[in-house]
C-alpha positions, 0 to 999 in steps of 0.5 A: 167448068173445071176439067179433072183428069184421072191419071197416073203421074210418072217420072222417067229418066230422060236419058234411058226412058226408065220409069223412076216412080209413079202414083195415081193422082187426079190433077186439074192441070200439070204443073212444072216440077220444082226440085229440092236443091240437092235434086232428091225431091220434086214437087209439082202441084199436088204431087211430091216425089222422093226420087232416091227412095222411089216414093210418091205422094198425091195431095189432090183434093178428095172427098175426105180432105182439101187439096194441097198445092205444093210450091217448094221442097227442101233437102230434108224432104219437107214440102211447103204449100197451100191448101184451101182458098176456095169460097168456103175456106180460107187459104192456109200454109202447110208443110208436108214432111215426106217421111210421114206424108202428114200435113201440118199447118204453119202458124 
């Protein structure tokens, strides 16, 4: 049985406790964040954060789309990850430019 947690995911400043950015997102299990080399962007499973612009995106599975598991992000804000891979769809590699939030399949 799979447990899905409906939650608001937030990033806080560790020194001050100040809320930096948050977004509602349904997650199976929290994943450790991965930062871009310049530390402006962070990804963690279905979550993508722009820490400078205080924006967040959630790419968890919904009734309208497959979920995305983000694995890395570059200094330009392009995140890379996987979608699909369940029993009904093949695994596909995708990019997600943070300026648009639109998923693009990789060849």
